N, C-alpha and C positions, 0 to 999 in steps of 0.2 A: 603350669603358664595360665593369666585368665585371658579372659576372651577379648581382649583388646590386645594384647599380644598374637594371638594367632590370628586375630583380625588384620594384624599389622603383617603378619607372614602371609597369607593370601594373597594379598592385595601389590607385597614387595616386588615380586617377580617382575610387573611390569614395569615399576620402576628402575628394575635392578639390568635389567635382560633383553635384548632384542632380538636374540639367536633363538628360533622354536626348538629345538632338539633340549636347549638349556630349560627353555619355559616348559618342556614338556616333563623334562627325569622333576624340576622344582615340582611339578604337580604331583605326578607317584609318587617323589619322597615327601611331601605334606601329609599325603594320602594313605602314605604306606601299604604301596604298591608294586614298590620296584623290586624288578624279577632279579635275585639272588640265584647262586648255585644251588641253593637246595631247590626253589625248582627247577631251576634248569635238568638237574637229576632227578627231580619226580617224572618231569615227563620226557626220557630219557633221550636228552641235547647233549647234556655231561656225563663226563663217567663216575663223578662221585660228587659231593657236596661238603668239600674241606675247602677252608680257604689255600689261599694258594702261598701265603706267607707264612702259617704258622700252624695249619691242619686243622683247626678245629672247625665246628660245624660252620657255614656260612650263611647265616642268614641276615634279614636287615638291622635287626639290631647288633649282630656282630660287624656286619658289613659296616657298620658308621661311627660306632661308639665304643665296639669293645675288641676290638682284635690290637694287639697292639701295636701295626701299621699307623692303622687310623688312630691311632691315641695321640704318636708320634708324630706322622706327618704334619698335621694341621699345625702342631706346636714351631715347626719347622718352617712350615710357610709365614706364618704369623710373625714370626722374627724376624723374615728376610723384609716380607712386608713393614714392619716396623721400620728396619734399617734405613731401605727403600725409601720411605717415604718420609725419615723424622721423625717417626710417630711414638706414641709409648700404648699399644691397643695391648690390655689383657683381659682377655674373655675366657668365657668358663665352655661348659662342653652345651650348652643351650645356647649359644652367642657361636658357637662355632658350627654347631648345625644348621642354625637357620637363618644367622645373621643378617638382620632386619632392624639396622640403627635411623628410623626415621630423622631426616634432613637433605638438606639441599646442597651442603657442601662437598665439594665435586672428591676429597679425601674419602669421605664415607660414603659416597656412592662406588665406589674405584674399593674399600673395603667389601661392599656387602656382593659385589660384585665376584671379586675375589674368593669371598668365602661359597658363595655360592657355585662358582664355577669348581674349585677346592671338592665340593661332594659329587660333583658329576664326573671330576677327573678321576677321582678314587674308586668311583664305581664303574668307570669306562677301562681302567686299569685293571680292575679286580676280575673283570668279565674275561679280558683280554687271554688272562694271566700273565701280564709283565711282570717281569720281576721288578723286587722293590728298590733295587738298587741304582745310584743314579736317577732318582724321577725328581728329585728337586729341581736341577738345571732344565727339565724336560718339562717342568709343570710353568718355570719361571721366563722360557721362552713362549710357552702357547700362550699363555696368562698373558704376557705382555705385547701378541699380535693381537690376541682377543681386546685389549683397551684400545688400539688403536681402530677395531672395527667396530666399537661399540661407542665409538668419540670419549671416553673415557675420562683421557690424559689434555 
């Protein structure tokens, strides 16, 4: 990515989200200081450093881009988003991870927020050891409530 893309990523959270927890997560995410099970194990907070879904070592790259669950779940969310909004977004891994499309369009704002919240949601679910089953319906219900709070709808 070039400097312009990174500048957009750093500035995007102010335009995308009002919730401080999600903003804080975004800051940690783009600075690669998100705590994963690897760090929690190192500090004796967790009993192992393995991913709850597939048993591989859980570190930042695994959590957000290498884990089979986190490869498939964003695609499911994007498919739901496209169906729900009658859109046809086709995003690569970089777009899914950072989702900072500059636009004042309500649909783009909604997409940016959905992608930002998606990363936060995956992170929280993995740290809470939540089962990967039935997460899409939980995500949809949660993000729809968040849309109302963020006044995106």
